[in-house]
C-alpha positions in Angstrom: 17.2 -1.8 4.4 16.6 -4.6 2.3 16.9 -5.3 -1.5 14.0 -5.9 -3.8 11.9 -9.2 -2.6 15.0 -9.8 0.2 13.2 -10.2 3.0 12.1 -14.1 2.9 9.7 -14.2 5.3 7.6 -10.8 4.5 3.8 -11.7 3.1 4.4 -8.6 0.4 7.6 -9.6 -0.9 6.4 -12.9 -1.5 3.6 -11.4 -2.9 5.4 -9.1 -5.0 7.7 -12.3 -6.3 4.4 -13.9 -6.7 5.1 -16.7 -4.4 1.6 -15.6 -3.3 -1.5 -15.0 -5.2 -2.9 -11.7 -5.2 -5.8 -9.7 -7.2 -3.7 -7.5 -8.8 -4.1 -3.9 -9.9 -1.5 -2.1 -10.9 2.3 -2.7 -10.8 5.7 -1.3 -12.5 9.3 -0.9 -11.7 9.1 0.5 -8.2 5.2 -0.3 -7.0 3.1 -3.1 -6.9 -1.0 -2.6 -6.1 -3.3 -5.5 -5.3 -6.8 -5.4 -3.6 -6.9 -6.1 0.2 -8.1 -9.7 1.2 -10.0 -8.3 4.3 -11.4 -5.1 2.6 -12.8 -2.5 4.9 -14.5 -0.7 2.2 -15.7 -1.4 -1.5 -12.2 -0.3 -3.0 -9.2 -1.2 -0.1 -6.0 -1.4 -2.3 -2.8 -1.6 -1.0 0.2 -0.2 -2.7 3.4 -1.4 -1.7 7.4 -0.8 -3.2 9.1 -3.3 -4.5 11.7 -2.5 -1.9 11.3 -3.9 0.8 11.0 -1.1 3.6 9.9 -2.2 7.4 8.0 0.7 8.1 7.8 4.6 7.7 10.4 5.1 10.6 13.1 3.4 8.2 12.7 5.8 5.2 15.8 7.5 3.7 16.2 10.5 2.1 16.5 8.8 -1.3 13.0 7.1 -0.6 11.2 10.5 -1.3 10.6 9.5 -4.9 9.1 6.1 -4.4 6.9 7.2 -1.4 5.7 10.1 -3.7 4.8 6.9 -6.9 2.6 4.7 -4.2 0.8 8.3 -3.5 0.4 9.1 -7.3 -0.6 5.4 -8.1 -3.2 5.3 -5.1 -4.6 9.2 -7.0 -4.9 6.9 -10.1 -6.3 3.9 -9.2 -9.2 6.2 -6.9 -9.6 8.0 -10.4 -10.1 4.5 -12.0 -12.3 3.0 -10.1 -14.7 6.6 -10.1 -14.3 7.2 -6.2 -12.0 10.4 -6.2 -14.5 12.9 -7.3 -16.6 11.9 -3.6 -13.7 11.1 -2.1 -11.3 8.7 -0.5 -8.9 8.0 2.6 -5.0 7.0 2.3 -3.4 5.5 5.2 0.0 4.2 6.1 -0.3 2.9 9.5 3.7 2.6 10.9 4.0 0.2 13.8 2.6 -1.5 16.2 0.3 0.5 18.0 -0.8 2.1 14.7 -2.4 -1.0 13.0 0.8 -2.2 11.0 0.7 -5.9 10.8 3.0 -6.8 7.9 6.1 -4.9 7.9 6.8 -3.8 4.4 5.5 0.0 4.0 2.1 0.1 2.5 -0.9 2.6 1.4 -3.9 1.8 2.1 -6.5 3.1 -0.5 -9.8 3.3 0.8 -13.0 4.4 -0.6 -16.6 3.9 -1.7 -18.1 4.4 1.4 -18.7 7.4 3.7 -15.5 7.5 6.0 -15.5 8.7 9.7 -13.3 10.5 11.7 -11.6 9.8 13.9 -11.0 6.7 12.3 -10.7 4.9 15.1 
């Protein structure tokens, strides 16, 4: 796994380094959350670790806290946006067949509308 912001061609690393603009909703030392540029729901926020990790398949034991922080941050954003009581969806897409298009792990927080199952 690469160190913080080390992947020169990674879209999310460029957002983290402020080389590409984004509508940032939260930032701390380990994660960044921003509005998706192609939202699939009224709330569609991406929560990403600042350290580049290609996919969930690349996670190591030491990454447990990072993934936990990503999930907790999504919950906090859902509460802030007023969608936690009605419900929301969190999704990690892993690799191409699952729809992962940016190979830097990210959690999708989707809410503000009814969700269907299966998702597609």
